[in-house]
N, C-alpha and C positions, 0 to 999 in steps of 0.2 A: 504494500499500500504506499509506503513512504517513497519508493521509487517513481510510483505512478504520480504522486503529488509533487515530487521534484520535477519531473517531465513537464507537467502542466505549469508549474511556477517559472521554469526555465524559459518556456516559449512566451509567457506573458510579460516578464520583466528582463531578466538578464540577456535573453536573445530574443528581445522584441522584434518581429519582423520588419517593422517600418523604422523606428527610431534608432535600432542598434544595427540591424542587418542591411537597412536601406533597401527593402524589397517591397513591391506592390505600390510604388509611389504614384504611378499614374492615376490608378483608381482611388488612391487616398487624396489626391488634390482634386480629381474631377467629381467625385460623388459626395463632397462634404458640404455643398451649399445648404443642405437641409438636414436636420437630425433624421427624419424619415427616410430619406435616401441613403444616408450614411448606415442606418441600422439595417436595411434590407440588403445593401451591398455587402456589409460585413457578414450577414447571415449566409448569402449566397456564397461568398468566398470561403467562409468557415466550413459550410456544409460540404462544398465540393473538395476542401482540403482533407477533411476528416474521411469522407467516403473513398476518395482516391488512394489515400494513405493506407486505409484498411485493406482495399483490394489489392494494392501493390504488395504490402506486407503478406497477405494470405497467398499471393502468387509468386512471391519472390524466388522460390526455388524452382519454379516451372518455367520462368521467363529466361530464355537465352540472353547472355550478357550483351551480346552484340545487337540484339533487337529491343533492349530495355527502353530506349528513349522512345521508339516507335510505339511500343506497348503502352508506355505511360501516357502518350499523347492520345491514344485511342481511348483509353480510360478516362482521362480528363474531358475529352470532347463528348463522349457518351453521357457522362455526368452533367456537364454544363448545358447540353441541349435539353436533357430531361428538366433541369432546374428552369431554364428558360421558358419552357412550354408550360410548366406548372405555375409560374409567375404570371404569364399572360392569361391563364385561365382564371386564376383566383384573385389576382391583384393587377388588372390591366393598367390601371393608372400609373402605378409604380414602374410597370414595365416599360410604359411610354416615357416616363420621366427619366429612367436610367438608360433607356435606348441601347445603343450598340455597346455600352460598357459591360452589359451582362455577358454577351458574346465573347468579349475580349478577356473574360476570366480564364479563358483557354490559355492565354499567353501570360497569365499572372505568374510571375516568379516564385512566389510564395508556394503555390500548389505544386509546381514541378520540383521546386527545391526541396520540399520535405519528402517527396517520394524518392529522389535521387540521394539525398543526404542522410536519411534516416530510415524511412520505411523499408527501403530495399534491403537493409540488414538487420532489421529488428522484428521482434514478435508483433502480432496483431495488437496486443494489448499496449505494449510499449508505444507503437506507431499511433494508436488511437489517442492516448494520453499526450503524446507529443503534438499531434496535429490539433487537439482540443486546446492545448496551452497556447499554440501559435495563433489559433483562430480567436480566442478571447483577448490575446494581446493586440491582434489587428482591430478587433471591434473596439477595445478601449480607445485606440488612437483615432479612429474615424469618429466615433461619438464625441471625444473631446474637442477635436478640431471643428466638427459640424455644430456643437453647441456655441463656440465662440463666433463662428461665422454666420450662423443664422441669427443669433441673438443681436449682435451689432449690425449685421447687414439687413435684416428684416424686422428686428424688434420681436421676434417669436421664437419658440422653441416647439418643434413639432406642431407647428401652426397655431400655437396658443401664445397670446401677447404676454410677454414677460418684462416689457420696459414701461416705465411711467408715461402718463399722458403727455403728449407734446414732444416725445422722443422723435428725432429725425434720424431715420436709418442711414447709416454709413455704407453706401452701396459698394464701396471698394472691397468690403469683406465678402460680397457676393460674386465678385468678378475673379477671374483667374489670378491676377496679381495678389489678390486677397488670400488665396489659397497658399501661395508661397510665403507671404508675410506671416501667416499665422502658424504654418508649418516651421518656418524659420525660428520663431519665438518659442514654440514647443521644444524644438530641437536644442536650442540654446539653453533652455531651462532644464532639460533632461541631462545635457552634458555638464552643466553646472552642478546639478545635484549629485551626479556621479563623481566628479572631481572632488567635491566637498566631502563625499563619503569616504573616498580613499584617503584624504588627508587626515580625517578624524579617526 
């Protein structure tokens, strides 16, 4: 049980896929204009990461080494297409909001990275915990950035007003440059906390 919790913790904080490993940056910057979009994107990426890692781990001894990347892509594509179709059926508005970003999960470095770096050489249970930790870490980042961007850019969080009456939204936070600004501020804060922790 301790190893499982360590795997989950490692993916969330010490080896956070975005702030530490710098993976999945495109979706991080593109899908964080609203908390709602960030939540669904993180669920989609997380579900895909967990499912593909578990399948990869289960089949790791049966996949020839020279065909591993092709096999991983087939697993990822099948999972993403299934998720995309389910999203269109049950949440058509979210599917329209996210648009092509859902399909681009196929190229997300986090998904392929966990399959190649971990699931291909570990048990199903270990791979599940690793993927879960990475998924939760990714979700934490997207939700944090989207809360800042939506609250300052629109005055809302999940479409609910959170700013006082008379607040004038700062639209730069809703724009692409705003995504870079907020991401850079978070990255600075994380690095400062890590360096402070090492000194103490």
